[in-house]
N, C-alpha and C positions, 0 to 999 in steps of 0.2 A: 258495417255488416247489414243494417237495415236497408241502406241504399242499394247494396249489391243484390239483396233479395228482391227488391222492387224492380231493379233492372232485369234480373232473371225472369221475374214474373211477366214483364212486358215482352221480353224476347219470346218466351213460350207462348204467350197469348197471340202474338203476331205470327210467329213462324209455324207452330205446331199444326194448326188446321190446314195450312198450305202443304206442309210436309205430309200429313196423313192423307190428304186428298190428291196430292201431286203424284203419289204412287198410283199405278193403274189398278191396284187391288181395291175392292170395295170395302168400305168401313161401316160398321153398325155402331150407332151411338144412342144413348138414352136421353130423351128430352127431359130436362129438369124443370124448365119453366117456359111458358109461352109469354113472350114479351109483347108482341103485337101481331095482329092478323092484318096483313097489308091488303089482300084481296082473296078471292076464293081459292086460289092455288099457290099463294105465297104468304109466308109468315116468318117472323123473327122469333128465335128461340135460343135459350141457353141449353147447351147439350154437354153431356159428360163424355169426354173422349179419353180413351185409355191409350197411353203412350209410354213405352219403356217402364212398365209396372207402376205408372203414376196415372191417376185419374185427374183430368183437368176439365174445368168448366169453361166453355167458350161460347160466345154469342155468334150465331150464324143466321143468315137469311136463307130460308129453305124454299125451294120451288118444287112443288109436288109433281112427281113423274106420273105419266099415264093419263093425264087429264088436262084439258084446256078449259078452265072455268071462265064464266062470263066476266068481263072486265067492269070496273066501276063505272066507266063511261057508258056502259050499256044500260044505265038507269036502274030500274027496280030489279032486273035480273042480276046485275052486278052486286047490288047491295044485299040481295037475298043469298047469293053465293058466299059472300064474305061472312054474313051472319051464320050461315050453315056451318062453315069451316070453324068459326069461333066456337059454336056450340059443340061440334064434334070433338074438337081439341079439349074443351073444358070438361066434357062428359067422359072422355076416354081415360081409362086408367092405364098407366104404363105406356105412353107414346114413345115409339122409337123410330129412328130413321136409318135407312140403308142407302148410303151415298157412294157413288162411283165417280162422280165428275162435278165440274162447275160449268155454268153457262157463261156467255160473253159478258154478263153483268156481274159476275162473281158470286152468284147465288149457288148454293149447294143443291144439286139435282138429286132428289131422294125419293125413295118409296117410303111412305109414311104409314105406319101400322099402330094399332093399339094392342093391349095385352091379349085380347081375344083373337088376334090375327086378322082383324078387319082392316081393309085398306081405305084410306081417306079418298083416294082417287075413285075407287069403285062407288063409294058412298055418294060422292059428288055427282057422278054420272047417273046412278040409279035415281037420285033425288032430282034430276033435271037441272042441275046447276052448272053443267059443262058437258063437253064432248070428249070421247076417247081420243087420246093423242099418242 
């Protein structure tokens, strides 16, 4: 019984995010934990996904839509962009993502907002940490 539950859990963890995002409809998910900020416009997060009346927590790499932040190889500007994103995500209450697709690297392409409706992409652009994309 336990082995079957573990197998079911693995199947759901692997297949559900793909199923949810393979459909061309957009999905909104609540971020439950920031795992790692990769750079100014990319982060790893655990997100709560609702599927068939079940809420599942999955780990996703999220690429912020609407901005092209400075890369880490850009030196101080890249480090500053990553630090800004880390602070914004840590200070934000109720971060959510609205995702409609994945990129060629498998990252979820998503609009990232906080509970006040503020968008991370706009904050990065306004703060001089990237350009509109």
